VOGU-3710 file (C-alpha; in Angstrom, 3 decimals, decimal comma):
1> mniidilqng> 14,121/-15,635/-20,946  10,569/-14,328/-21,430  8,724/-13,867/-24,692  9,701/-10,193/-25,069  13,376/-11,119/-24,806  12,937/-13,897/-27,374  11,177/-11,573/-29,822  13,757/-8,826/-29,289  16,577/-11,233/-30,100  14,713/-12,377/-33,209
11> vleglkslyg> 14,328/-8,772/-34,354  18,037/-8,092/-33,740  18,941/-11,119/-35,855  16,532/-9,970/-38,570  18,012/-6,473/-38,684  21,498/-7,955/-38,954  20,516/-10,487/-41,612  18,339/-8,201/-43,743  20,201/-4,910/-43,489  23,552/-5,613/-41,860
21> ldfttdkivi> 22,573/-3,389/-38,922  23,627/-3,799/-35,304  21,108/-2,456/-32,825  20,820/-2,752/-29,049  17,723/-4,101/-27,300  16,771/-0,655/-25,936  15,838/0,287/-29,520  13,572/-2,754/-29,861  10,253/-1,515/-28,420  7,749/-4,342/-28,074
31> sttrkefvgd> 4,448/-4,225/-26,192  1,211/-6,197/-26,122  -0,987/-5,552/-29,149  -3,976/-3,266/-28,666  -7,291/-5,114/-28,677  -8,547/-3,485/-31,869  -5,735/-5,076/-33,897  -4,878/-8,698/-34,709  -1,774/-9,906/-32,915  -0,227/-10,662/-29,543
41> ytlvvfpftk> 2,793/-8,346/-29,493  3,597/-5,207/-31,455  7,023/-3,992/-32,599  7,551/-0,273/-33,223  9,348/-0,078/-36,575  10,046/3,684/-36,786  13,516/3,541/-35,114  14,864/1,492/-38,075  13,694/3,615/-41,003  16,623/6,022/-41,023
51> dtrkkpeevg> 19,288/3,314/-41,108  17,431/1,079/-43,584  16,406/4,041/-45,785  13,024/2,427/-46,226  9,452/3,298/-45,355  8,120/1,929/-42,053  5,631/-0,326/-43,868  8,415/-1,880/-45,960  10,602/-2,545/-42,913  7,600/-4,043/-41,103
61> eelgaylkan> 6,740/-6,385/-43,963  10,345/-7,558/-44,376  10,962/-8,048/-40,662  7,617/-9,824/-40,265  8,417/-12,213/-43,121  11,872/-12,887/-41,644  10,475/-13,659/-38,187  7,727/-15,898/-39,564  10,322/-17,883/-41,531  13,070/-18,015/-38,904
71> aplvadfnvi> 11,472/-17,644/-35,448  9,354/-20,702/-34,501  7,581/-18,509/-31,971  5,991/-16,325/-34,670  3,026/-17,849/-36,482  1,891/-14,816/-38,466  2,115/-11,039/-38,701  0,476/-7,914/-40,086  1,667/-4,356/-40,532  -0,305/-1,240/-39,622
81> kgflnlvvnd> 1,686/1,839/-40,680  4,853/1,795/-38,530  3,746/-1,074/-36,296  4,472/-4,762/-36,830  1,871/-6,936/-35,081  3,134/-10,444/-34,332  0,951/-13,493/-33,743  2,604/-15,983/-31,394  2,283/-19,682/-32,157  -0,449/-21,353/-30,088
91> sfwlnflana> 1,994/-24,081/-29,086  3,925/-21,537/-27,039  0,839/-20,625/-25,017  -0,138/-24,266/-24,566  3,332/-25,104/-23,256  3,255/-22,093/-20,961  -0,122/-23,137/-19,552  1,052/-26,685/-18,890  4,215/-25,510/-17,131  2,619/-22,690/-15,135
101> tqnehfgrqp> -0,115/-24,898/-13,695  2,581/-27,219/-12,365  4,416/-24,339/-10,677  2,790/-23,600/-7,316  4,973/-20,485/-6,987  4,178/-19,086/-10,429  4,754/-15,341/-10,511  7,188/-15,227/-7,615  10,769/-14,313/-8,453  13,999/-15,990/-7,271
111> rlgkkvmvef> 15,602/-14,518/-4,164  17,769/-11,498/-4,942  19,823/-11,488/-1,765  18,741/-7,887/-1,158  17,052/-6,645/1,980  14,389/-3,956/2,225  12,579/-2,562/5,273  8,969/-1,396/5,063  7,684/0,834/7,852  3,926/1,178/8,194
121> sspntnkplh> 1,163/1,902/10,706  3,340/3,740/13,302  0,407/4,952/15,431  0,191/7,193/18,485  -0,669/5,505/21,771  -3,379/8,004/22,670  -6,150/6,556/20,510  -7,195/3,440/18,579  -6,323/2,784/14,956  -8,719/4,484/12,544
131> lghirnillg> -9,621/4,559/8,842  -6,514/6,584/7,961  -4,345/3,973/9,683  -6,111/1,251/7,697  -5,003/2,749/4,387  -1,483/3,086/5,758  -1,437/-0,492/7,064  -2,902/-2,012/3,908  -0,463/-0,147/1,657  2,531/-1,039/3,821
141> wscsqildaa> 1,530/-4,673/4,227  0,775/-5,121/0,516  4,069/-3,516/-0,465  5,941/-5,821/1,885  4,246/-8,868/0,351  4,804/-7,670/-3,218  8,475/-6,932/-2,559  8,837/-10,408/-1,072  7,247/-11,915/-4,188  9,677/-9,866/-6,302
151> gydvvktqii> 12,591/-11,598/-4,572  13,533/-9,216/-1,752  14,084/-10,167/1,871  11,598/-7,927/3,643  11,633/-6,618/7,207  8,266/-5,226/8,363  8,500/-2,585/11,050  6,779/0,319/12,721  7,839/3,088/15,066  5,241/3,544/17,788
161> ndrgiaicks> 4,785/7,165/18,815  4,463/6,488/22,529  5,539/9,834/23,985  4,723/13,514/23,625  2,045/15,993/24,522  -0,814/14,070/22,844  -0,105/10,997/24,970  0,042/13,199/28,079  -3,416/14,575/27,259  -4,920/11,072/27,477
171> mlawrsfglg> -2,954/10,336/30,657  -4,013/13,584/32,316  -7,679/13,077/31,415  -7,670/9,544/32,860  -5,894/10,658/36,045  -8,245/13,630/36,458  -11,578/12,132/35,439  -11,165/8,341/35,147  -11,962/7,480/38,778  -9,785/4,385/38,509
181> atpastgiks> -11,742/2,824/35,628  -9,967/0,240/33,466  -10,719/-1,569/30,216  -11,526/-4,661/32,268  -13,894/-2,842/34,631  -15,757/-1,119/31,784  -15,695/-3,915/29,193  -14,356/-1,495/26,590  -11,640/-2,594/24,151  -8,434/-1,272/25,677
191> dhfvgqyyvl> -7,244/1,090/22,927  -10,769/2,477/22,536  -10,832/3,003/26,296  -7,685/5,163/26,186  -8,919/6,982/23,084  -12,033/8,076/24,944  -9,844/9,991/27,384  -8,055/11,759/24,522  -11,462/12,928/23,301  -12,491/13,781/26,874
201> feqkfqeeyk> -9,412/15,970/27,304  -10,390/17,925/24,188  -13,947/18,320/25,462  -12,766/19,619/28,854  -10,221/21,876/27,147  -12,910/23,365/24,883  -15,103/24,030/27,919  -12,194/25,761/29,647  -11,330/27,733/26,517  -14,933/28,846/25,964
211> awqqtevaka> -15,160/30,117/29,549  -11,804/31,916/29,253  -12,960/33,774/26,152  -15,421/35,690/28,353  -12,647/36,999/30,631  -11,192/40,482/30,507  -7,784/39,033/29,598  -9,231/37,309/26,544  -11,152/40,401/25,456  -8,011/42,510/25,746
221> ifeqkhkpdq> -6,014/40,036/23,658  -8,725/40,052/21,018  -8,746/43,861/20,859  -4,959/43,951/20,591  -4,330/41,148/18,108  -7,370/40,591/15,915  -7,285/41,560/12,257  -9,652/44,141/10,793  -13,101/42,672/10,079  -12,147/39,423/11,931
231> dehiffkqyk> -14,908/38,375/14,333  -14,263/36,816/17,740  -15,257/33,302/16,652  -12,676/33,184/13,851  -9,986/34,821/15,984  -10,341/32,433/18,914  -10,507/29,423/16,615  -7,079/30,412/15,314  -5,772/31,413/18,750  -6,418/28,009/20,346
241> ndyfnqysdl> -2,813/26,761/20,288  -1,533/30,010/21,787  -4,104/29,708/24,541  -3,102/26,091/25,200  0,563/27,044/25,589  0,153/30,337/27,491  -3,069/30,432/29,517  -4,730/27,005/29,730  -4,610/25,234/33,097  -5,118/21,895/31,369
251> grqaremllq> -2,376/22,765/28,902  -0,043/23,656/31,779  -0,765/20,333/33,511  -0,166/18,368/30,287  3,152/20,158/29,669  4,240/19,561/33,257  3,388/15,886/32,874  5,560/15,710/29,763  8,475/17,331/31,612  8,003/14,886/34,500
261> weagdlgirn> 8,031/12,002/32,041  11,256/13,259/30,454  12,774/13,644/33,934  11,958/9,999/34,689  9,301/10,654/37,385  8,394/7,168/38,646  4,674/7,820/39,130  4,238/9,370/35,687  6,307/6,628/34,069  4,180/3,912/35,704
271> lwkmmnnwvy> 0,970/5,623/34,564  2,447/5,911/31,060  3,405/2,227/30,961  -0,017/1,116/32,195  -1,985/3,125/29,652  0,396/2,306/26,786  0,112/-1,395/27,556  -3,660/-1,068/27,339  -3,271/0,477/23,890  -0,744/-2,140/22,717
281> qgfeetyfrl> -3,155/-4,907/23,635  -5,878/-3,233/21,598  -3,555/-2,657/18,655  -2,579/-6,322/18,582  -6,231/-7,366/18,404  -6,824/-5,012/15,474  -3,676/-6,125/13,643  -4,715/-9,752/14,102  -8,147/-9,050/12,606  -6,524/-7,272/9,669
291> gvnfdklyye> -4,099/-10,182/9,199  -0,886/-8,181/9,570  2,195/-8,519/11,749  5,621/-6,952/12,231  9,159/-8,276/12,465  10,501/-5,422/14,596  8,958/-2,660/16,691  10,698/0,618/17,450  9,427/3,035/20,091  9,753/6,801/20,018
301> sdtyllgkei> 10,523/6,735/23,756  13,700/4,842/22,841  14,558/6,773/19,672  13,674/10,419/20,349  17,166/11,175/21,655  18,891/9,444/18,743  20,563/11,520/16,090  22,272/14,074/18,339  25,663/12,422/17,984  25,236/12,273/14,205
311> idqglakgif> 24,422/16,005/14,208  27,603/16,725/16,192  29,633/14,728/13,666  27,966/16,624/10,822  28,785/19,926/12,480  32,461/18,988/12,552  32,296/18,166/8,835  30,531/21,395/7,938  27,303/19,681/6,888  25,360/21,566/9,573
321> ykkedgsvwi> 25,874/25,051/11,020  25,125/26,624/14,396  23,325/29,913/14,963  24,132/32,404/17,715  21,359/31,046/19,947  22,974/27,587/19,825  20,421/25,988/17,509  21,777/23,782/14,710  20,567/24,016/11,099  21,308/22,693/7,637
331> dltdakldhk> 21,208/24,780/4,479  19,210/22,894/1,849  18,430/25,863/-0,377  20,410/24,385/-3,264  17,973/21,452/-3,141  15,043/23,930/-2,965  14,264/22,847/0,606  15,207/26,030/2,530  17,103/26,015/5,859  16,059/23,250/8,255
341> lvlrsdgtsv> 16,373/23,136/12,058  17,916/19,871/13,331  18,589/20,768/17,006  16,830/23,406/19,118  18,800/26,055/21,005  18,307/24,111/24,242  19,860/21,029/22,630  16,609/19,063/22,291  15,786/17,037/19,203  13,204/17,712/16,543
351> yvtqdigtaq> 11,479/14,969/14,529  14,034/14,929/11,741  16,834/14,485/14,305  15,073/11,446/15,688  14,491/10,041/12,205  18,162/10,441/11,315  19,140/8,378/14,341  16,392/5,801/13,823  17,446/5,204/10,209  21,024/4,559/11,311
361> vryqdfsver> 19,909/2,142/14,053  17,752/0,245/11,573  20,659/-0,065/9,187  22,834/-1,352/12,014  20,107/-3,833/13,011  19,336/-5,244/9,566  21,812/-3,919/6,935  18,915/-3,093/4,634  19,570/-1,595/1,225  16,207/0,130/1,075
371> mvytvadeqn> 13,874/1,714/3,619  10,279/2,415/2,652  8,344/4,860/4,850  4,564/4,518/4,511  3,358/7,937/5,671  0,565/10,270/4,505  1,341/13,007/2,003  1,090/15,655/4,739  4,704/14,708/5,513  6,093/14,965/1,965
381> yhfqvlfeim> 8,357/17,902/2,856  9,649/16,187/5,994  10,837/13,173/4,038  12,364/15,255/1,268  14,434/16,952/3,963  15,308/13,705/5,744  16,449/11,959/2,564  18,528/14,942/1,452  20,222/15,099/4,852  21,035/11,392/4,736
391> krlgepyadg> 22,638/11,834/1,310  24,798/14,677/2,594  25,807/12,602/5,589  26,993/9,947/3,131  24,922/7,131/4,621  25,365/3,941/2,545  21,600/3,383/2,314  20,704/7,011/1,459  19,862/6,274/-2,174  17,521/3,482/-1,070
401> lyhlsygmvd> 15,198/5,680/1,004  11,643/5,962/-0,312  8,549/7,748/0,965  5,424/5,761/0,098  3,247/8,856/0,186  -0,513/8,431/0,128  -3,581/10,632/0,097  -6,011/10,884/2,940  -9,181/8,814/3,198  -12,556/10,497/3,612
411> lptgkmksre> -15,977/9,041/4,193  -19,080/9,996/2,176  -19,930/12,217/5,163  -16,624/14,110/4,958  -13,347/14,430/6,865  -12,591/12,886/10,257  -11,141/14,550/13,361  -9,531/12,521/16,147  -9,778/15,108/18,919  -13,473/15,684/18,267
421> gtvvdaddlm> -14,237/11,973/18,276  -15,511/11,949/14,695  -12,949/9,410/13,497  -14,150/6,005/12,321  -12,185/3,462/14,327  -10,616/0,581/12,417  -12,491/-2,004/14,491  -15,838/-0,326/13,893  -15,143/-0,038/10,169  -14,246/-3,723/9,893
431> aevieearqn> -17,436/-4,605/11,750  -19,443/-2,386/9,402  -18,146/-3,888/6,154  -18,569/-7,403/7,540  -22,166/-6,530/8,406  -22,654/-5,143/4,876  -21,322/-8,442/3,527  -23,719/-10,344/5,792  -26,678/-8,344/4,484  -25,589/-9,015/0,888
441> mqerseitdl> -25,295/-12,749/1,549  -28,713/-13,195/3,149  -30,430/-13,790/-0,184  -27,774/-16,174/-1,525  -28,477/-19,881/-1,202  -24,965/-21,177/-1,864  -23,914/-21,278/1,801  -27,205/-21,993/3,579  -26,226/-25,633/4,052  -23,074/-24,704/5,988
451> sveereeiir> -22,737/-24,412/9,746  -23,077/-21,021/11,409  -19,313/-20,949/12,053  -18,520/-21,736/8,408  -20,938/-19,075/7,154  -19,494/-16,475/9,509  -15,953/-17,251/8,355  -16,974/-16,780/4,710  -18,741/-13,513/5,537  -15,646/-12,321/7,408
461> kiglaalkff> -13,444/-13,031/4,374  -15,858/-11,239/2,047  -16,171/-8,213/4,312  -12,438/-7,798/4,790  -11,839/-8,337/1,065  -14,331/-5,536/0,392  -12,523/-3,184/2,760  -8,991/-4,016/1,657  -9,577/-4,130/-2,087  -11,581/-0,901/-2,179
471> iikvqpkkrm> -8,744/0,980/-0,491  -5,821/-0,707/-2,241  -7,244/-0,395/-5,769  -6,751/3,389/-5,601  -3,286/4,595/-6,615  -1,607/5,579/-3,319  -1,003/9,246/-4,101  -4,688/9,889/-4,780  -7,038/11,084/-2,064  -10,047/8,796/-1,826
481> vfdpkesvdm> -13,514/8,341/-0,377  -14,322/4,999/1,227  -17,952/3,890/0,839  -18,742/0,696/2,829  -21,858/-0,084/0,785  -20,120/0,321/-2,568  -17,177/-1,805/-1,406  -19,279/-5,000/-1,173  -20,977/-4,640/-4,570  -20,713/-8,001/-6,326
491> qgqtgpyvqn> -20,912/-6,335/-9,751  -18,437/-3,525/-9,215  -14,656/-3,222/-9,106  -14,540/-4,805/-5,690  -12,894/-7,557/-3,691  -16,081/-9,677/-3,577  -16,306/-9,479/-7,396  -12,795/-10,967/-7,681  -13,551/-13,537/-4,975  -16,664/-14,571/-6,891
501> ayvrirsilr> -14,566/-15,435/-9,953  -12,358/-17,668/-7,816  -15,343/-19,309/-6,113  -17,040/-19,949/-9,459  -13,901/-21,681/-10,749  -13,556/-23,780/-7,614  -17,173/-24,877/-8,007  -16,564/-25,927/-11,640  -13,449/-27,862/-10,673  -15,282/-29,684/-7,884
511> rsatnslnya> -17,950/-30,737/-10,394  -15,474/-31,764/-13,087  -14,609/-35,028/-11,309  -11,456/-35,576/-13,362  -7,743/-35,403/-12,679  -6,716/-36,241/-16,233  -6,402/-33,099/-18,336  -5,319/-34,413/-21,713  -5,867/-31,819/-24,431  -3,171/-32,831/-26,913
521> dytnlevaek> -5,682/-32,625/-29,753  -6,744/-29,085/-28,818  -4,345/-26,952/-30,850  -6,323/-23,969/-32,119  -7,010/-21,495/-29,348  -10,012/-19,205/-29,288  -9,146/-15,510/-29,132  -10,637/-15,250/-25,619  -8,578/-18,231/-24,457  -5,370/-16,737/-25,757
531> elilkmyayp> -6,203/-13,381/-24,152  -6,618/-15,084/-20,775  -3,293/-16,877/-21,140  -1,589/-13,642/-22,202  -3,016/-11,960/-19,116  -1,628/-14,634/-16,823  1,696/-14,697/-18,643  2,031/-11,038/-17,647  1,538/-11,781/-13,918  5,266/-11,959/-13,011
541> dviqsaaany> 5,862/-8,651/-14,794  2,957/-7,068/-12,919  4,566/-8,116/-9,627  7,882/-6,638/-10,743  6,246/-3,386/-11,787  4,214/-3,060/-8,566  7,377/-3,692/-6,538  9,415/-1,153/-8,516  6,680/1,486/-8,164  5,676/0,583/-4,593
551> dpseianycy> 2,118/0,521/-5,912  -0,228/-2,292/-4,775  -3,033/-0,803/-6,888  -1,337/-2,395/-9,918  -1,950/-5,829/-8,403  -5,531/-4,968/-7,399  -6,414/-3,717/-10,855  -4,741/-6,731/-12,445  -6,929/-9,001/-10,296  -10,058/-7,147/-11,332
561> dlakmfhkfy> -9,152/-7,297/-15,037  -8,421/-11,023/-14,867  -11,634/-11,724/-12,945  -13,624/-9,660/-15,444  -12,087/-11,547/-18,367  -12,923/-14,853/-16,714  -16,544/-13,879/-16,000  -16,983/-12,973/-19,677  -15,290/-16,183/-20,807  -17,541/-18,216/-18,493
571> hdfpilraes> -20,574/-16,537/-20,047  -19,406/-17,037/-23,653  -17,813/-20,520/-23,615  -18,998/-23,829/-22,140  -16,450/-25,575/-19,924  -17,849/-28,802/-18,528  -20,062/-29,108/-21,636  -17,397/-28,012/-24,103  -17,603/-29,067/-27,748  -14,963/-31,785/-27,290
581> egakhfrlql> -13,100/-33,596/-24,527  -9,918/-31,794/-25,575  -11,600/-28,398/-25,285  -13,067/-29,379/-21,911  -9,757/-30,511/-20,497  -7,944/-27,472/-21,867  -10,469/-25,080/-20,350  -10,314/-26,869/-17,023  -6,565/-26,386/-16,986  -6,989/-22,792/-18,096
591> itliasvlks> -9,368/-21,923/-15,266  -7,202/-23,853/-12,798  -4,379/-21,433/-13,523  -6,751/-18,453/-13,397  -7,853/-19,507/-9,900  -4,253/-20,012/-8,813  -3,156/-16,594/-10,080  -6,163/-14,839/-8,552  -5,507/-16,456/-5,178  -1,792/-15,657/-5,344
601> amellgiemp> -2,328/-12,036/-6,365  -5,061/-11,392/-3,806  -2,850/-12,856/-1,080  -0,297/-10,160/-1,942  -3,012/-7,689/-0,926  -3,707/-9,542/2,306  -7,018/-10,894/0,988  -8,204/-14,446/1,644  -10,246/-16,368/-0,937  -13,275/-18,378/0,235
611> erm> -14,168/-21,694/-1,405  -17,842/-20,780/-1,436  -19,890/-17,597/-1,197
//
């Protein structure tokens, strides 16, 4: 039972004793006291005024006096209008501190016996991972760690989009222009190597398209189809997809390659396997550098045909309907989602068909109660449709489906475009923030006595903390701009700022040279000390809230707030030279728990804490 529960029960007893009233705990609203008032927790008194027939101030005074006399937890109180501010006895916080520092798993919840799957990353195999993937990966990984800390059994997965026209573009460009080059022969990281051919295809296509625009056919199409006052440049920019599908020789070759792949052509399949394996090797290197892994991989080449049987079953039940051309649809207008195609007239699947089948296979594989899809907000409508379909199909896990939707990531220079080669690759971005960290550390003397390898490891941890924290601290649904230079600022709301608090504590503890922390005679806490303990007492609730909201930014911002409070405390209060041995030992135990909580919370974000920096 936590302190809120204890206080709620005390209030219930007070209402019964003072007024003969029986209330339920949902009417007992208690929150932490705002900083401008004296107290630790505040009770909202207004819900009791009608039944007691008394003014809020009177009820507050009477309840406060009752709690002070009958609840050992409450040391004092004050009333501000309809709010009863309660001061918790220092002995409670001292006992909490002693117990929490002995609990190496403080904050983590008991196992719930419930299983949840988190899907994240899910890249295409035609290019390396980029900045957008990094936000996806960091959100998915953090959510999986937070859910685990909240007591769930977590399965981490991704579905690799290893088929389709985009993959064929890379394959065609390599076959046409690669001259047999390989990652090994060029010394280029394997996923970057394949990505170059995706960009090359676009370059060759643009050259072809530009030349075609000068033909009589193109001029006739422009004259026939362009809008009034629409110039040729705007028209042909919008006409590009039509050209790809109807006139482009490269487009025709890419489509033929896709058909050959679907028909099982041995040569095309071998080319596909070779180039995909190059990409997988590169992905694994990037995942390793980011510190993430997966429990199960699904591949679109295995799943794209799934769902057809489920659609047939739904047709028989009247969930779906068939049009005259043979295509199959579902009417979701009552859910404000319009009519949605689930099978084309030729019987081929669309994405939602595949996702229906994949969800069922995952449930069969792991019996998960929840599935979390980490996908950018461009796909919000798709997942609304998918989840509504699953509900109508009566799938047992349908109510546990969640779309962890997130905004796109821009750079200070603007948006990125994969086909034009203006995307910042994940590997390059990691290298850049690590280099920024290295530049920041050059003037610091704390690590000059370490070996080159030790210094590089610390710089790596700082750089990756800068990258991860800067992205995770933003609430997922918000679009954001990532600034590498700002991310390593030691004085800002950054990963290195939080790491510095941990490192400073570890340095103090190394210099303390004592294992005996006896502070029995230290019984009157400073306000700043109590505030720090209150902040750490809230850590388990922060984990629960972040898990319930699928929002790692709650953990990141908690870390920053705790680090900021510690830095101020360190500036205002002596620790090793405290006014008494009791105060010294108490503060050493206090900062020991702060370090432990910071390390634990940052680990939930995939961030490592250095011992020095």
